[in-house]
C-alpha angles and dihedrals in degrees: 000000000000090000091051090048092051090052088052089052091048091050090051092049091050093048094047095045092049090050099044107019086221124120110261123234131195093254092054090050092052092047096049103034135050096233096153095215138096127271089249091056092050091050090050092049090050090051090053092047089051092050088052090053095244097117134021141190113246111222109315096331118139089218130076135229130200120262123217087266090051092053089047092052089049094050093045090054096050098122092190137003113234105245123230116263120263090251091051092049092049091050092050093048093048094047094050094042090061092066114119100203142355095279089053091049091053094045093049092045097055092043091049095048091048091050094047095048105025087230137109109281122213128188131180115216111247113284110266101203096083094034115117132198108262100181145336125214134191116204124185113228101181139326100317106004130086138176117233112205128192119191118194128202091247090063098257116139123199122192130190133180117219131182115218137185095243130090100241094189093071124086089247090053092049091048090052090052092050092048094047092047092050093048092049093049091047089054104042111017107121093016123119117252091257092049089048092057089052095046100044100078091061089063090071091065090058093059124086110270094244090058100041094098090057090045090052092056092051094045090051094056092044090052090048090052091052092046089059088065090075092078115097109211141184130200126212135197136173101033087146089070088072090062089062093054102043091127090060093067113086098220116006138325091232098091091050092053091047091051091051090057092057102080092179088059092050091049091052091047093050089047092052092047091048089057090048094053091046092051093048095044091234118122091216125062125194128197117188126200112296091020087077113096091207108090094215092055098050089105094050140069126228125201115190145165137187123243140188132059092288095039092221098125125069140211133179149125135273128205145126120316087249090082135142092245100182094052094040093050091048092051094048092047093049095046092048090053094050093045089053091051093049094049091048089058094053 
């Protein structure tokens, strides 16, 4: 019973400190929470929590604040995450559903997560390794220019403009475009981006000799579009939120900002947290303070989730350890689910 009561006290300290950013004393706990015990009992429970390293006294303050271990104990004992309201879920779904392509999905997602949580939002572009080529399209723009379009199964769309030596306005030019498009789709539809690069050159041999030079130009830009898929990217939004919580970082905000500029570091972090959530069976992973392997983020917390049919890409938010974990975890989980649904429909 005493252990359960102490956990109740710890939960109250975390909630009050997150809400006020002020160290929490025993009197404040008794005034704000129905603990059902005496002030002496609360002080004794706080002393035990401090001995266990779950709370600490900053400077000479009479109040206490949670440590990284205290936040971890709080997060681990969250029996359920309060779901977003129906109105919030509808707004999220509508906002994301209005995206016109993958880049727009990503941009809307990070802006939405940052707005919902008041933290920095990070999103990894969908993993490209399992992505396949859904369709290619060739669209004439004017007499001798066309747009080559590649659509991947993960929703990404790549477009390239190419100038050719054929008048595309004529019936013969249009027929050449249709033939070339059909031959390309026959060769690479369903293939991965890397397989597509390997298969595309053979398409030229299936085109009439007098048009192979034109075909070669088109194949070259399609291959270039697929080659761009090798780049792993992340998108960020809401960095300005850090400026409003400078005092929450124990030393300086500088290392956090430097870490955010290293996209390779963020990709590795999201990958590690994806593995953690997969191993635990929970769709949301949380790293608090010193649990982060990135030196610059040891004063921050990261809440992330995987998304997509293969759950190989990650998204999440980053902020101070003084974070509203239940609401943040609910927002990240909900957004990840809706992003997955939207990408599955594309």
